C-alpha positions as CSV (number, residue, x, y, z in Angstrom):
1,M,0.0,0.0,0.0
2,T,1.2,3.5,-0.9
3,A,0.3,6.4,1.3
4,E,-0.5,8.6,-1.7
5,G,-3.5,6.5,-2.9
6,A,-4.9,5.7,0.5
7,V,-4.7,9.3,1.6
8,L,-6.3,10.5,-1.7
9,F,-9.2,8.1,-1.0
10,T,-9.9,9.5,2.4
11,R,-9.9,13.1,1.1
12,F,-12.8,12.3,-1.2
13,A,-14.5,9.9,1.2
14,Y,-14.5,12.3,4.1
15,P,-17.1,14.9,3.1
16,P,-20.1,12.5,2.7
17,N,-18.9,10.5,5.7
18,A,-18.8,13.6,7.9
19,L,-22.4,14.2,6.8
20,G,-23.4,10.6,7.8
21,Y,-24.1,9.4,4.3
22,C,-21.7,6.5,3.9
23,G,-18.7,4.6,5.5
24,P,-17.7,4.0,9.1
25,D,-18.9,6.1,12.0
26,D,-15.5,7.7,12.5
27,P,-15.1,11.0,10.5
28,P,-12.4,12.3,12.8
29,A,-10.1,9.4,11.9
30,L,-10.7,9.9,8.2
31,F,-10.0,13.6,8.5
32,E,-6.7,12.8,10.4
33,Y,-5.6,10.4,7.7
34,G,-6.5,12.8,4.9
35,T,-4.7,15.8,6.4
36,S,-1.7,14.0,7.9
37,G,-0.6,12.1,4.8
38,H,-0.1,9.0,7.0
39,A,-1.4,5.6,6.0
40,D,-1.5,2.3,7.8
41,A,-3.7,-0.8,8.3
42,G,-6.2,1.3,10.2
43,L,-6.8,3.5,7.1
44,V,-7.3,0.4,4.9
45,D,-9.9,-0.9,7.4
46,L,-11.8,2.3,7.2
47,A,-11.7,2.3,3.4
48,R,-13.1,-1.2,3.3
49,Q,-16.1,0.0,5.2
50,F,-17.2,2.2,2.3
51,E,-19.6,-0.4,0.8
52,G,-20.3,1.7,-2.2
53,A,-16.8,2.7,-3.2
54,W,-14.6,-0.3,-2.2
55,P,-16.1,-2.8,-4.7
56,Y,-15.3,-0.4,-7.5
57,L,-11.7,0.0,-6.3
58,E,-11.3,-3.8,-6.2
59,L,-12.8,-4.2,-9.7
60,I,-10.6,-1.5,-11.3
61,A,-7.5,-2.9,-9.6
62,G,-8.2,-6.4,-10.7
63,S,-9.0,-5.4,-14.3
64,A,-5.7,-3.5,-14.5
65,D,-3.6,-6.2,-12.8
66,V,-2.9,-3.9,-9.9
67,D,-2.5,-5.6,-6.6
68,D,-3.6,-2.7,-4.4
69,P,-7.2,-1.3,-4.6
70,L,-5.7,1.8,-2.9
71,D,-3.1,2.3,-5.6
72,P,-3.2,6.0,-6.6
73,R,-4.0,5.2,-10.2
74,V,-7.0,3.1,-9.1
75,V,-8.3,5.7,-6.6
76,E,-8.0,8.4,-9.2
77,A,-9.8,6.2,-11.7
78,Y,-12.8,5.8,-9.4
79,W,-13.2,9.4,-8.2
80,L,-12.0,11.4,-11.2
81,G,-11.8,8.9,-14.1
82,N,-8.7,7.9,-16.1
83,E,-7.6,5.3,-18.6
84,L,-8.0,2.4,-16.1
85,T,-11.8,2.5,-16.2
86,D,-11.8,1.4,-19.9
87,R,-9.9,-1.8,-18.9
88,V,-13.0,-3.0,-17.2
89,T,-15.3,-5.0,-19.5
90,R,-19.0,-4.4,-19.5
91,S,-19.6,-8.0,-18.6
92,G,-17.1,-7.7,-15.8
93,L,-18.7,-4.5,-14.5
94,G,-22.2,-6.1,-14.7
95,W,-21.2,-9.3,-12.9
96,H,-19.3,-7.3,-10.2
97,L,-22.2,-4.9,-9.5
98,R,-24.8,-7.7,-9.5
99,H,-22.6,-9.9,-7.2
100,R,-21.6,-7.1,-4.8
101,F,-24.8,-5.0,-4.6
102,G,-27.5,-7.4,-5.7
103,D,-30.9,-5.7,-5.3
104,R,-29.5,-2.9,-3.1
105,T,-28.7,-0.6,-6.0
106,G,-31.7,1.7,-5.4
107,V,-33.1,1.1,-8.9
108,A,-34.2,-1.9,-10.9
109,W,-31.3,-4.1,-11.9
110,S,-32.5,-3.8,-15.6
111,Q,-31.8,-0.1,-15.5
112,V,-28.3,-0.6,-14.2
113,A,-27.7,-3.3,-16.8
114,D,-28.9,-0.9,-19.5
115,A,-26.6,1.8,-18.3
116,I,-23.6,-0.6,-18.5
117,E,-24.6,-1.7,-22.0
118,A,-24.9,1.9,-23.1
119,G,-21.3,2.6,-22.1
120,G,-21.1,3.0,-18.3
121,V,-17.7,2.7,-16.7
122,P,-16.8,2.2,-13.0
123,T,-16.5,5.7,-11.8
124,H,-18.1,7.6,-8.9
125,A,-20.1,9.5,-11.5
126,F,-21.6,6.2,-12.8
127,H,-22.6,5.1,-9.3
128,V,-24.2,8.4,-8.4
129,L,-26.1,8.9,-11.7
130,S,-26.9,5.4,-12.8
131,V,-27.0,3.3,-9.6
132,Y,-28.7,5.7,-7.2
133,P,-32.4,6.4,-7.7
134,W,-32.3,10.2,-8.1
135,I,-32.5,10.3,-11.9
136,G,-35.8,8.4,-11.7
137,L,-37.2,11.0,-9.3
138,L,-36.2,13.7,-11.7
139,R,-38.0,12.0,-14.5
140,R,-41.1,11.7,-12.3
141,G,-41.1,15.4,-11.7
142,V,-39.5,15.5,-8.2
143,V,-36.7,17.9,-9.0
144,D,-35.3,20.2,-6.3
145,E,-33.9,17.8,-3.7
146,P,-32.8,15.1,-6.1
147,L,-31.0,17.7,-8.2
148,R,-29.3,19.2,-5.2
149,V,-28.1,15.8,-4.0
150,L,-26.8,14.8,-7.4
151,D,-24.9,18.0,-7.8
152,Q,-23.3,17.8,-4.4
153,C,-22.6,14.0,-4.4
154,R,-20.9,13.9,-7.8
155,I,-17.2,15.0,-8.0
156,R,-17.3,18.4,-9.7
157,W,-14.6,20.9,-10.6
158,G,-14.3,24.5,-9.7
159,R,-11.8,27.4,-10.0
160,L,-11.0,29.3,-6.8
161,V,-12.0,33.0,-6.9
162,T,-11.1,34.0,-3.3
163,V,-9.4,32.2,-0.4
164,E,-10.1,32.8,3.3
165,S,-8.8,30.9,6.3
166,D,-11.1,27.9,6.2
167,H,-13.2,28.4,3.1
168,A,-13.0,29.6,-0.5
169,R,-15.4,31.0,-3.1
170,V,-15.3,28.9,-6.2
171,R,-16.7,29.3,-9.7
172,S,-18.3,26.0,-10.8
173,R,-21.0,24.8,-13.1
174,P,-24.0,23.1,-11.4
175,L,-26.2,20.4,-12.7
176,V,-29.5,21.6,-14.2
177,W,-32.6,19.6,-15.2
178,R,-33.9,21.1,-18.5
179,D,-36.5,19.6,-20.8
180,G,-35.9,16.1,-19.5
181,R,-32.1,16.3,-19.8
182,L,-29.5,16.5,-17.1
183,E,-26.9,19.1,-18.1
184,L,-24.2,21.4,-16.8
185,G,-25.6,24.9,-16.2
186,A,-24.0,28.3,-16.4
187,A,-21.1,29.0,-14.1
188,R,-22.0,30.4,-10.6
189,I,-20.1,31.1,-7.4
190,E,-20.4,28.7,-4.5
191,E,-18.6,28.5,-1.1
192,V,-16.6,25.4,-0.1
193,R,-14.5,24.4,2.8
194,I,-10.8,24.1,2.5
195,A,-9.9,23.6,6.2
196,E,-11.2,22.9,9.7
197,G,-9.5,25.4,12.0
198,A,-6.1,25.6,10.5
199,T,-6.0,22.1,9.0
200,G,-7.0,21.1,5.5
201,F,-6.4,18.5,2.9
202,V,-4.3,20.8,0.6
203,A,-2.0,23.6,1.6
204,G,-1.4,26.8,-0.2
205,W,-4.7,27.2,-2.1
206,R,-4.6,30.3,-4.3
207,P,-7.1,32.1,-6.5
208,G,-7.0,30.5,-9.9
209,D,-6.4,27.0,-8.7
210,W,-8.7,24.3,-10.0
211,A,-10.2,22.1,-7.2
212,A,-12.0,18.8,-7.1
213,L,-15.2,19.4,-5.1
214,H,-17.2,16.8,-3.1
215,W,-20.2,18.0,-1.2
216,D,-19.0,21.1,0.7
217,W,-15.3,20.4,0.5
218,A,-12.4,21.2,-1.9
219,C,-10.7,17.7,-1.7
220,D,-7.7,18.1,-4.0
221,R,-6.0,20.4,-6.4
222,L,-6.5,19.5,-10.1
223,D,-3.7,19.8,-12.7
224,E,-4.6,20.0,-16.4
225,R,-4.5,16.2,-16.8
226,R,-6.7,15.3,-13.9
227,L,-9.1,18.2,-14.7
228,G,-9.4,16.7,-18.2
229,F,-10.2,13.3,-16.9
230,L,-12.9,14.6,-14.6
231,R,-14.5,16.6,-17.3
232,A,-14.5,13.7,-19.7
233,A,-15.9,11.3,-17.1
234,T,-18.7,13.7,-16.3
235,R,-19.6,14.3,-19.9
236,R,-19.6,10.6,-20.6
237,Q,-21.9,9.9,-17.8
238,L,-24.3,12.8,-18.6
239,D,-24.4,11.5,-22.2
240,L,-25.3,8.1,-20.9
241,V,-28.1,9.5,-18.6
242,N,-29.4,11.5,-21.5
243,H,-29.3,8.4,-23.8
244,D,-26.7,9.9,-26.1
245,L,-24.4,6.8,-25.8
246,R,-25.1,3.6,-27.5
247,P,-23.5,0.1,-27.1
248,G,-20.2,-0.4,-28.9
249,P,-18.9,-3.6,-30.5
250,A,-20.0,-6.8,-29.0
251,A,-16.4,-7.8,-28.4
252,I,-16.2,-5.3,-25.5
253,L,-18.7,-7.5,-23.6
254,S,-16.3,-10.5,-23.4
C-alpha cells in the first residue's frame, strides 16, 4: 500500500462520511488520515467499510492487474476517471455490481444493466447517476432535492476565486434539469470548505487553482491532466443518462 493513494481516497470519502451518508462512523479518523498524509492498516480498514466505493476499487484494480485497490491510479480512476476504467469490460462490471450490490442498487437491476450496456464505466459518477435512484425521481417530476443531492454528491470541478482561512469561493457549473435532460448549467459562485480550523487536505490554495469538489469540501488540487479526466468522465456519464451513448462492438462484452 502506498500512502498517496490511500490518503487520496480519504480526502474524497471524508465529506459524505462527515455528513453521515456512507462509510464507518469515525469521521475524525478519516480527517486525520486525509490531512496528515499518513497511511496504515487502520486506514485500509476504514476504506473497506465504504460499501459503495470499495467494490469499484477492487474491480478497477483487478482489471488493471494492480495488486492494491488503494493504488493512486486506481483511486484516481474511481473518483475522477482515467484510462484504467476502460480496462473493465462491460460483462465484468455487470457481474461485479450484481454480485456485490444485488438488489441494493436503489433502482431496478435492468436499469443498471442498460446503463452498463450503453457505455457505463466504474467511476463515482456512474454510481451516483446510474445506480442511485435520483434520476428516476427527476423523470417523475421531483426535481429540487434530487438535483441538489446529485450535484453535491458527484465529484465536480471549480476554480477558486477568493481564499479565506477555512473556506474559498469557487466558480463552478451546477447540474440543471432542463427539458428532461441533465446538463451542466452556467457558471456560478459557491462557497466550499478548505480547512477545519487551520488544518485542511491541501496547503497553499490560491485564487485561480482548480479544485475537485465533493459535497461542501475542496478535496484536492487538479492539474490539467486530472481536470481533463474529470470533465471527460462527467460528460460521458451525462451523455449516458441522456441516452446519447449507444452500445459499442459486442467484443467489448467479453
